[in-house]
N, C-alpha and C positions, 0 to 999 in steps of 0.2 A: 504494498500499501504507498508505504513514505516513499519506494522507489519511484512508482509511476507518478506519486503528487511532485517528485523533485523535478523528474522527466517532462511533466505538464507546466511545471513553473518555467524550466528551461526554457521550453517551447515557446512559453507566453516572451521572455526575456528576449529572445532569438526576433520575436514577431515586432518588439517595439524596437529594436535595436534595428533590423531592416526598416522598418518606417523611418526610424529617425535619422536614419541615414541616405534614403532613397532622396533625391533630388532632381535637379534641372533635367539631366540627360531623360532620366524615367519618365520626367514627366512632359518632355517631348518626344521623346517615342510613343509612347501611351496617348496625347493628344496629335502625333501624326502629323503636325506643324510645326513649326518655331516662329517663333515670334519675336520677329525683329524691329527693335526701334530706329526710326532714321529720323533724316530732318523732314519737315513740312512740303522742302523743296527746293536741292538747289541743283541746277543743271549739271549735267556731268557726277555729280556725288548721288544723288538720290531724288528723283522727281519723278512724276506719274504723268505716261501720256493722256492724252484725248477718252482714250479706252480705259484707263487705268492702270496700265501695264507699267511696274516701275524698272528702272535702267539706272545705270551708273556706277563709279567706283565704289560706294559701299555699298549698294546691294549686290553688285557681283560677290564681294564677300562672304554678305545673307546667303545667297545661292550657292555658295563652294560649300558652306558648314552645313546646310541643308540636306547636302548632295552627301556630304561624310557622315552624316547620323541619320540621316532619314532613307536614302537610297536616290533623291530626289531632288536637283535644285529647284523645282515648283514648288514644293511645299514652306512655302513660306508667306507670313502674314506680314506685312509690310504696317505698321504704327509708326505714323506722324507724331513729331514729340518736339517743342518748344524747348527754347532756355529755362526756361522757368518749370516745364512738367516730367523734363526727362529723365531725371536722375531721380526723384519723387518714383515716375512709375517702373524705375528699375528695381527699386527698393523697396515697393509694394508686389512685384513677381508680376506686374502687366504686361512686360516684355523677357525676353529669356536674355536680352544684351542690347544694348546701346553701338550701333554703329554708325555714327552722327559728325562725324568732324568736333569728336569733346577731347578738348586739351587737357593733356595728364598732369595734375598738378597735385602738389603736399597735400592741401588741405581735400582737393576731391577725394585722394584715396585715401589718407586718414580718418580724416573727421566725418567725412562722408558713408565712411567705412566698404568703397567699393575698391575693384581693382581692376587696373587697363591689362590686359594680358602681355602688349608689345602695343609697336607703334606700326603703323602704315600707310600713315602718312606726315611727313616732317613740313610743317607750314611753320607761318609766323605771320604778325600782323605787318600789313602795311595801308597804302592812301592810292585811291583814285581819284583821278581830277579828270577835269575837261582838257582839251588841248589848247583850248581859247584862253585857260587861266595863265600861260604861259610860264609853268614853271615846270625844274626840270630836276626837281629834288625836294624833298619831306624839310632839308634845310631852310627852303621858300616860302614855307606854310607859317611865318609867323607874323599874327594877325587874323588868319584865317576863321570861318566858322566850320566848322567840321563836323558832319553826321556819325552818331556815335550809339550803341544801345548802352544805356547804362546800366550797374552792375555787375558787369562783366570785366574780367581778366585784362578784358582792352581799354577800358575806361582808365585803370591802373598805369597801363604801360604810356597810353597816349598820355598821359599827365607828368610821368617822370621822363619821357622822350622831352617833350616841352622845355620841362624845367632845365635840365641837362643841357638844353641847348639856349636856356637864355631867353625863352621865345612864350609869348601867350597865344589864346585861341579862345573864340567862342563855342562851346558843348551845343550843339544841337540833338537833343534827343529822341531817340527813335524806339519803338515797340519792340519791331523785328525787322527783317529785312526787307521785307513788304513796303512798309514804311517808310523806309530808310533808303532803297528805289526809287519810290515817289519823290521824299522830299529832295533827295540829289538830283531828283529831272527835273524839278521845278525852283531849281536853284537856290533851295532854302538854306544849300552849305555850299563852300567852298569844293570839300573834297569830304571823302565817304572813307572812314577805317574799318576795316575787321582783318579775316586772316585772308592772305593773297588770293588761298584756292578758293576763298569767295566771290572777291573782287573779280577774279576772271570767272566765274562762274556769270558773275551777274551783268559784267560786260559784253559775256557774248549773249546774252539776250538781250541787250539796248537795241534800236533799231539802225542806228550808225554807228558800232563798237570803235571803228578807227578814227572815232571822234575823242576818245578819251583815252589814257592811259594809266598802267600802274607804274608808280616811281617806284627808281630803282631800292629804295633803303625800306629793310626788313626788319624791325624794330623790336621785335621778340623773337621768342623760343612757345613754338607751340605744335609740339608732339601730339599728334592723334592717333587713335585707335579701338578698337573693339572694349569694351566695357562691362562687366558683370558684377554681380555681389558677390562680396566676401566670403558668403558664407558658405559656398561650395566649391571646394577647391579640383573637385574633379571635373564639374562642368568648366572652371577656371582653363584646366590642360586640354579638354576637348577642344576650346577656341581659341586658346594658345598655341598648339600644335596646329591645328586647320591653317592658320596665319600662317607657321613658320613653314609650314608645307607649299605653300604658293611661293612664300620668299626664296626657300631652297630650291624649289623645282627651278626656279629661273636662272637660277646659278650653276645647277648640274646639268643646264640644257634641254631641260624637260617640257617641253614644248608641246599644245592640243596636236600638232601634226604625229610628233613620236610617240607621245606618250604608249602607247598600245605595244607599240615591238617593244620600248625599254622594260615596259612592266614584266615579260616575260623572261627577263633577266638580265643583265650587265658584267661586268669586269668590276664595277664600283658597287663596294659592300655596304656603303651608303642610300645609292641610288636603288638598292636591292631594296632595302629593310625600309625607305620611304615606300616604296610603289608595292609591298607586301609579298616579293618575291622571296623573302630570307626575313627570320625573323618572328617576333608577334606582337610589335608596337601597338596594332590596332588593340589585341587585346586587353593590354595595359590600360588603355584607355574607357575600354568598354565599347569597345567599337569592334569591325572583323579589320581582315589584314587589307582589303580595298577601300579603305576610309580616304587615304589619301589621294590616290587614284581620281576616285568621282570626285573629289574636291576639284583639281586640278580640272578633269573632263570637262566640268562646269562650265569655267569661262579662259581655260587659259593659265600660264603660271602669272605669278606677279605684274611680271615685265607688258605680258599681252593685256592683262586685266588695265594696266595705264595708260597703256598707248589707245587703244580700245574705246576708254573712256572720258580722261582728260587730258591725253599726249599731245605732243605738238601737233597731232596734223586734225585734232580736233577743233570746234570752235571753242572748247576753252583751252588751247595750246600751251599747256603747261609744259616747261623743260622737267627732263627729272632730277636734275639738280641736284640735293639732298638723298634724293628716293632713290637715287642708280645704287645697283650693287656697290656693296664696298670693294670689291675687285674692281669700279670703274671711276672711284674718286666719289661714291656715296657710301649713307650710313645704314644700308638695307643688309642684314646681318640674318642666317637663321641661325639659330642654336644646332649644333649636332645631333644627327638622328643616330646615336648609339647609348 
C-alpha cells in the first residue's frame, strides 16, 4: 500500500514538474502557429500588402523560425505592435517573440527581464532631411526643428549629440512613424530622426525619394534582434540558434540553391551538423535533425534574406556595412555548431 502511494505521489510530482517546465516551444507546437510580434508597418522589414500578406527582413526570420519548429514557413500569425505595447505584449505571452527592430539595451534586458537572443541587424540613429535644406552633415543642424518620438532612446541620443556639439534644436513630438512622416512632409520639422533603417524605409515610400537624403552621421548604436521572455531558456535557445543557422549558412556558403546537395553530406563537419547529416543538434533543441535545413530553405541564408528585402538592389537600398559577415569587414558572426 505504501509503495503504491509512493508511486502515485511520485507520478503526481512528475506531472507537476512536467507542467512547470512546459514552455513556449510546446505551446507553439500545440497551437500549430507561431505568434510573431512585428512592426505595424515598416516597408522592407515588416509590412502587409493590400491582401494582408506580410513581407520583409523581419518577416523572413519569423517564417524561418516557423519552418524550423513547425515545418511550414507559412504557419505564422503576424501581430503588429507599437513602441508602447510591444514589450507588454511579449511579457503577457500574447506573442512568442518580438521581431520588430527593437534595440538591445541594458534596461530592456535587465529591468524588463527580456532576452535578446542575438543581433540580426546593427543599426544606429540618423537624420533624414530634404535636399532643399542644403545641409550635408548633422553638424549643420544647429537651431533646426526635429521630428522625434518622445520617450524613446532616440530622444536621449539626440539631446546628447546636440549638447556635445554645442548646438540647439527644437523638438517636434510625434506619436509614431505615420505621424512623423506626415509632419515631415508638411514641413513641420526640418529633419526627421530615428534609426537609419527606418529612415531608409520611409524614404522609399515617398513620392520623390530622390529629393531626400540621409545624412552621413550615425549618432548611436542600435543593435536589434529577436526578443523573448527570460522565463523560458529552451525557447530562447531555439530562437537564438535559428538566427545563427541563417548567419552561419551564409558564412559556410550554404544557399537556397545548393542546400539540398549539401544536406546529403560534405567534408565540413560543421556544415553536416548544421544540416542534420551528422550529430543530433536538433534533438538537443527539442526539434528534429532537419530544423536548420528547413529554416534556411524558407528564404535563404542571412545574406539572401538581406539582399531580397532591404539590400542595395531594393527600394530600401541599404548596404551591408556592419551587417556583412565578419570575414568581409562586418560584425555578423555565427556561434560554432558543435
